[in-house]
C-alpha positions as CSV (number, residue, x, y, z in Angstrom):
1,M,4.7,-5.4,-28.4
2,K,3.7,-6.8,-25.0
3,N,0.0,-7.2,-24.2
4,F,-0.9,-5.7,-20.8
5,K,-3.2,-7.6,-18.5
6,N,-5.3,-5.9,-15.8
7,S,-3.0,-7.3,-13.1
8,D,-0.1,-5.3,-14.6
9,W,-1.8,-2.2,-13.5
10,I,-2.4,-3.2,-9.8
11,I,1.0,-2.2,-8.5
12,P,1.3,1.2,-10.2
13,V,-2.3,2.1,-9.3
14,S,-1.7,1.0,-5.7
15,I,1.5,3.1,-5.4
16,A,-0.3,6.1,-6.9
17,V,-3.2,5.7,-4.5
18,H,-0.9,5.3,-1.5
19,L,1.1,8.4,-2.3
20,F,-2.2,10.3,-3.0
21,I,-3.5,9.3,0.4
22,I,-0.3,10.3,2.2
23,N,0.1,13.6,0.3
24,S,-3.6,14.6,0.6
25,Y,-3.7,14.0,4.4
26,L,-0.4,16.0,4.8
27,Y,-1.7,18.8,2.6
28,F,-5.0,19.2,4.4
29,L,-3.9,18.5,8.0
30,T,-0.5,20.1,7.9
31,P,-0.4,22.7,5.1
32,E,3.0,24.0,6.5
33,T,4.5,20.7,5.2
34,Y,4.0,21.8,1.7
35,T,5.9,25.1,2.1
36,N,9.2,23.1,1.6
37,V,9.8,20.8,-1.4
38,Y,12.3,18.8,0.7
39,Y,9.5,17.7,3.1
40,I,7.4,16.5,0.2
41,L,10.3,14.6,-1.3
42,H,11.3,13.1,2.0
43,Y,7.8,11.7,2.7
44,N,7.3,10.3,-0.9
45,I,10.8,8.9,-1.4
46,S,10.9,7.4,2.0
47,W,7.6,5.6,1.3
48,L,8.9,4.3,-2.0
49,L,12.2,3.1,-0.5
50,I,10.6,1.4,2.5
51,T,8.0,-0.4,0.4
52,Y,10.8,-1.5,-2.0
53,G,13.0,-2.7,0.8
54,L,10.1,-4.7,2.4
55,S,8.9,-6.0,-1.0
56,Y,5.5,-4.7,0.0
57,Y,4.0,-4.6,-3.5
58,T,3.7,-8.2,-4.7
59,R,1.3,-9.8,-7.2
60,K,0.5,-13.1,-5.6
61,R,-2.7,-14.7,-6.6
62,K,-3.5,-16.3,-3.3
63,E,-2.6,-13.2,-1.2
64,G,-5.4,-12.2,1.2
65,F,-5.8,-9.3,3.6
66,F,-4.0,-11.1,6.5
67,T,-1.4,-12.9,4.4
68,N,1.3,-10.3,4.7
69,I,-0.1,-8.4,7.7
70,H,3.4,-8.5,9.3
71,K,4.7,-6.5,6.3
72,V,2.0,-3.9,6.8
73,I,2.9,-3.5,10.5
74,Q,6.6,-3.3,9.6
75,L,5.9,-0.7,6.9
76,Y,3.9,1.5,9.3
77,L,6.6,1.3,12.0
78,I,9.5,2.1,9.7
79,Y,7.6,4.8,7.9
80,G,6.6,6.2,11.3
81,L,10.3,6.5,12.1
82,A,11.0,8.2,8.8
83,Y,8.0,10.5,9.4
84,F,9.1,11.6,12.8
85,A,12.8,11.6,11.8
86,L,12.2,14.6,9.5
87,F,11.4,16.7,12.6
88,G,14.8,16.0,14.0
89,I,16.6,16.4,10.6
90,S,14.9,19.7,9.8
91,G,15.1,21.1,13.3
92,R,11.6,22.4,13.1
93,I,9.7,22.6,16.3
94,Y,6.0,21.7,16.2
95,K,3.6,23.0,18.7
96,S,2.0,19.7,19.4
97,L,3.7,16.3,18.8
98,E,0.3,14.8,19.8
99,Q,-1.2,16.4,16.7
100,Q,1.6,15.0,14.5
101,L,1.0,11.5,16.0
102,F,-2.7,11.9,15.3
103,I,-2.0,12.9,11.7
104,Y,0.3,9.9,11.3
105,L,-2.3,7.6,12.7
106,M,-4.9,9.0,10.4
107,I,-2.6,8.3,7.4
108,C,-2.2,4.7,8.7
109,V,-5.9,4.2,9.1
110,A,-6.6,5.6,5.6
111,L,-4.0,3.3,4.1
112,T,-5.5,0.3,6.0
113,A,-9.0,1.3,4.8
114,Y,-7.7,1.3,1.2
115,R,-6.2,-2.2,1.7
116,V,-9.5,-3.5,3.1
117,V,-11.5,-2.0,0.1
118,F,-8.9,-3.3,-2.4
119,F,-9.1,-6.9,-1.2
120,W,-12.9,-6.7,-0.9
121,L,-13.3,-5.4,-4.5
122,R,-10.8,-8.0,-5.7
123,R,-12.7,-10.8,-4.1
124,K,-16.0,-9.5,-5.6
125,Y,-14.4,-9.2,-9.0
126,R,-13.2,-12.8,-8.9
127,M,-16.6,-14.1,-7.6
128,W,-18.3,-12.5,-10.7
129,G,-16.0,-14.5,-12.9
130,G,-13.3,-12.0,-13.6
131,N,-9.6,-13.0,-13.7
132,S,-10.4,-16.7,-13.6
133,V,-7.8,-19.4,-14.2
134,R,-8.3,-22.3,-16.5
135,V,-6.4,-25.5,-15.7
136,V,-5.8,-28.4,-18.0
137,V,-5.1,-31.7,-16.4
138,L,-3.2,-34.3,-18.3
139,G,-3.2,-38.0,-17.4
140,R,-5.4,-40.2,-15.2
141,D,-5.6,-40.5,-11.5
142,K,-8.1,-42.0,-9.1
143,N,-8.7,-38.6,-7.6
144,L,-9.9,-37.2,-11.0
145,K,-13.6,-37.5,-11.6
146,K,-14.9,-38.1,-15.1
147,N,-17.9,-35.9,-16.0
């Protein structure tokens, strides 16, 4: 049986939190979205496919907030296209596209806020000694100091 490390849970938890943020904002700001199961599936499956296509969820130890900021921007742009494409696909006319743009921007801000909090908490966890790495150096070199 495989032993799970804490890092094995980072990606599934991040996916769940991202989908929770998207669905909760859509539910509270546009309750008419949740009258049709197709809309819910479209928003969730498009998020999962886009993040998979961009390889958004990675487990790199040295990754920081600004390391893959280009992927975040690409994700928001492509997901924005998918978000607004549903209006054309469904043929549903909304009273205010400005309101839909505001809702989409609120989702992006909430996802970015989660990213900020995630990297801040991870940095604090590592500063307290969690998830440390031990390195064994073999051999002698002039750069190695003897203690």
